[in-house]
C-alpha positions as CSV (number, residue, x, y, z in Angstrom):
1,M,-64.0,-73.1,14.1
2,A,-64.4,-69.5,13.0
3,S,-68.0,-70.2,12.1
4,E,-68.7,-71.7,15.5
5,V,-67.2,-68.6,17.2
6,R,-69.3,-66.3,14.9
7,Y,-72.5,-68.3,15.8
8,A,-71.7,-68.0,19.5
9,Q,-71.3,-64.2,19.1
10,V,-74.5,-63.9,17.2
11,K,-76.4,-66.0,19.7
12,H,-75.0,-64.0,22.6
13,G,-75.9,-60.7,20.9
14,L,-79.4,-61.9,20.3
15,G,-79.9,-63.1,23.8
16,S,-78.7,-59.8,25.3
17,Y,-81.2,-57.8,23.2
18,Q,-84.0,-60.2,24.0
19,H,-83.2,-59.7,27.7
20,M,-83.2,-55.9,27.2
21,R,-86.6,-56.0,25.5
22,R,-88.1,-57.9,28.3
23,L,-86.5,-55.7,30.9
24,V,-87.8,-52.5,29.2
25,L,-91.2,-54.0,28.9
26,A,-91.3,-55.1,32.6
27,V,-90.1,-51.6,33.8
28,L,-92.7,-49.9,31.6
29,I,-95.6,-52.1,32.9
30,V,-94.6,-51.6,36.5
31,A,-94.3,-47.8,36.0
32,M,-97.7,-47.7,34.3
33,F,-99.4,-49.7,37.0
34,A,-97.8,-47.6,39.7
35,A,-99.0,-44.4,38.0
36,L,-102.6,-45.6,37.4
37,L,-102.9,-47.0,40.9
38,F,-103.5,-43.5,42.2
39,G,-104.9,-41.9,39.1
40,Q,-108.4,-41.6,37.8
41,S,-110.1,-40.3,34.7
42,I,-112.0,-37.1,34.8
43,F,-114.9,-39.0,33.2
44,P,-117.2,-40.9,35.6
45,P,-116.9,-44.7,35.3
46,D,-120.5,-45.0,34.0
47,A,-120.1,-42.2,31.4
48,P,-120.3,-43.4,27.7
49,V,-117.0,-41.8,26.8
50,H,-115.2,-43.6,29.7
51,E,-116.6,-46.9,28.6
52,A,-115.8,-46.3,25.0
53,I,-112.2,-45.5,25.8
54,E,-112.0,-48.7,27.8
55,M,-113.4,-50.8,25.0
56,V,-110.9,-49.2,22.5
57,G,-108.2,-50.1,25.0
58,V,-109.3,-53.7,25.1
59,L,-109.1,-53.9,21.3
60,L,-105.6,-52.4,21.4
61,I,-104.4,-54.9,23.9
62,F,-105.7,-57.9,22.0
63,L,-104.3,-56.4,18.7
64,G,-101.0,-55.9,20.4
65,V,-100.8,-59.5,21.7
66,A,-101.9,-61.0,18.4
67,G,-99.5,-58.8,16.5
68,R,-96.6,-59.9,18.7
69,L,-97.4,-63.5,18.0
70,W,-97.6,-62.8,14.3
71,S,-94.2,-61.1,14.3
72,T,-92.7,-64.0,16.2
73,L,-93.9,-66.4,13.6
74,Y,-91.7,-64.6,11.1
75,I,-88.7,-63.7,13.2
76,G,-88.4,-67.1,14.9
77,G,-85.0,-66.4,16.4
78,R,-83.6,-65.4,13.0
79,K,-83.1,-61.7,13.7
80,S,-79.4,-61.9,14.2
81,S,-78.7,-64.5,11.5
82,E,-80.5,-63.1,8.5
83,V,-82.6,-60.2,7.3
84,V,-86.3,-61.0,7.8
85,T,-88.4,-59.1,5.3
86,G,-91.8,-60.9,5.2
87,G,-95.1,-60.4,6.9
88,P,-95.0,-57.6,9.5
89,Y,-91.3,-57.0,8.8
90,S,-92.1,-55.9,5.3
91,I,-94.0,-52.8,6.5
92,T,-92.0,-51.9,9.6
93,R,-88.5,-52.9,10.9
94,N,-89.8,-53.3,14.5
95,P,-93.2,-54.8,14.5
96,L,-92.7,-56.3,18.0
97,Y,-92.2,-52.9,19.4
98,V,-95.1,-51.4,17.4
99,F,-97.5,-54.0,18.7
100,S,-96.2,-53.6,22.2
101,T,-96.8,-49.9,22.0
102,L,-100.4,-50.5,20.9
103,A,-100.9,-52.8,23.9
104,A,-99.4,-50.3,26.2
105,A,-101.7,-47.6,24.9
106,G,-104.5,-50.1,25.6
107,V,-103.4,-50.5,29.1
108,G,-103.5,-46.7,29.6
109,A,-107.0,-46.7,28.1
110,Q,-108.3,-48.9,30.9
111,I,-108.5,-45.9,33.2
112,G,-110.9,-44.3,30.7
113,S,-108.6,-41.5,29.8
114,I,-107.6,-40.2,26.4
115,A,-104.5,-38.6,27.8
116,A,-103.4,-41.8,29.5
117,T,-104.0,-43.8,26.3
118,I,-101.8,-41.5,24.2
119,G,-99.3,-40.9,27.0
120,F,-98.6,-44.5,27.7
121,G,-98.3,-45.3,24.0
122,L,-95.7,-42.5,23.6
123,L,-93.9,-43.5,26.8
124,C,-93.6,-47.1,25.5
125,A,-92.5,-46.0,22.0
126,G,-89.9,-43.6,23.4
127,A,-88.4,-46.3,25.6
128,F,-88.3,-48.8,22.8
129,Y,-86.7,-46.2,20.5
130,I,-83.5,-46.3,22.6
131,V,-83.4,-50.1,22.3
132,I,-84.1,-49.9,18.5
133,L,-81.1,-47.6,17.9
134,R,-78.8,-50.0,19.8
135,E,-80.2,-53.0,17.9
136,E,-79.7,-51.3,14.5
137,K,-76.1,-50.6,15.3
138,Y,-75.5,-54.2,16.2
139,L,-77.4,-55.6,13.2
140,K,-75.5,-53.4,10.8
141,E,-72.3,-55.0,12.0
142,V,-73.7,-58.6,11.9
143,L,-75.8,-58.6,8.7
144,G,-73.9,-56.0,6.6
145,A,-75.1,-54.9,3.1
146,P,-78.5,-56.8,3.0
147,Y,-79.5,-55.1,6.3
148,Q,-78.4,-51.7,4.9
149,A,-80.7,-52.2,1.9
150,Y,-83.5,-53.2,4.3
151,L,-83.0,-50.0,6.3
152,A,-83.3,-47.9,3.1
153,K,-86.6,-49.5,2.1
154,V,-88.6,-50.2,5.2
155,P,-89.5,-47.6,7.9
156,R,-88.1,-47.9,11.4
157,F,-91.4,-47.8,13.3
158,F,-94.6,-46.5,11.7
159,P,-95.8,-49.2,9.3
160,K,-96.0,-48.5,5.5
161,L,-98.8,-50.8,4.5
162,S,-98.1,-50.4,0.7
163,L,-94.9,-52.4,1.2
164,Y,-96.6,-55.5,2.5
165,E,-95.3,-58.9,1.3
166,E,-96.3,-62.3,2.6
167,G,-92.8,-63.7,2.7
168,D,-91.6,-66.9,4.4
169,T,-92.0,-67.6,8.1
170,G,-88.9,-69.9,8.0
171,S,-88.7,-72.7,10.5
172,F,-91.5,-72.6,13.1
173,K,-90.3,-72.6,16.7
174,P,-93.1,-73.3,19.2
175,R,-90.9,-72.3,22.2
176,L,-90.4,-68.8,20.9
177,L,-94.1,-68.4,20.2
178,R,-95.0,-69.6,23.7
179,T,-92.5,-67.2,25.2
180,T,-94.0,-64.3,23.2
181,L,-97.5,-65.3,24.3
182,L,-96.5,-65.4,28.0
183,D,-94.9,-61.9,27.6
184,G,-98.0,-60.6,25.9
185,L,-100.3,-62.0,28.6
186,V,-98.9,-59.4,31.0
187,F,-100.9,-56.8,29.1
188,L,-104.1,-58.8,29.6
189,V,-103.6,-58.7,33.3
190,A,-104.4,-55.0,33.1
191,L,-108.1,-55.8,32.4
192,P,-109.1,-57.4,35.8
193,F,-106.4,-55.4,37.6
194,F,-107.9,-52.0,36.7
195,E,-111.4,-53.3,37.7
196,L,-110.0,-54.0,41.1
197,I,-108.3,-50.6,41.2
198,D,-111.5,-48.8,40.1
199,G,-113.5,-50.6,42.8
200,A,-110.9,-49.7,45.5
201,Q,-110.9,-46.1,44.4
202,Q,-114.7,-45.8,44.4
203,S,-114.8,-47.3,47.9
204,G,-112.1,-45.0,49.2
205,I,-109.6,-47.7,49.9
206,L,-107.2,-46.2,47.4
207,P,-106.7,-42.4,47.3
208,V,-107.0,-40.6,44.0
209,L,-104.0,-38.3,43.8
210,F,-104.4,-37.0,40.2
211,R,-106.9,-37.1,37.3
212,F,-106.3,-37.8,33.6
213,P,-108.4,-35.9,31.0
């Protein structure tokens, strides 16, 4: 009976943090789209530097989506039941947030602005940092000493590649992978979306209220 109650508590805790992650991600994306809707790069759309920034952004978005899928293969719903230390979790404690930040920076890059690229990445990282602190407090209570040892070894955010270990992916759960893919596809929407915005700005349909360096 006690084990069933404990399992229900863990499942509820995991669900609440998954909901929080999705909410933060959704708010960030809406805020970024709203800001970029009326912003434009100081570099002309046909300038080589503008196009280079956009291409780097595309790579960051795909890297972010692929990294989130890679992380899900390892975490697989086990985050609140055991300490996952393999794959991306061997080099950073929060790979899902790291890769989401990369994708957010890629979204900012679609405007062809270095400032927007860096700024959106920092905005995303800052928002997730608040969630990370709350998660850590919860996981310390749930996982105890093994998690404390993990905290002492693996960095919170910035990956330390020298720590990499393949580890075990555990039981594969297609549903979780599918959910992560659908979440990540939101970033890919930025690609055609900003083409439409750029066209509307060039034609004067959308006003340009500010410019990013």
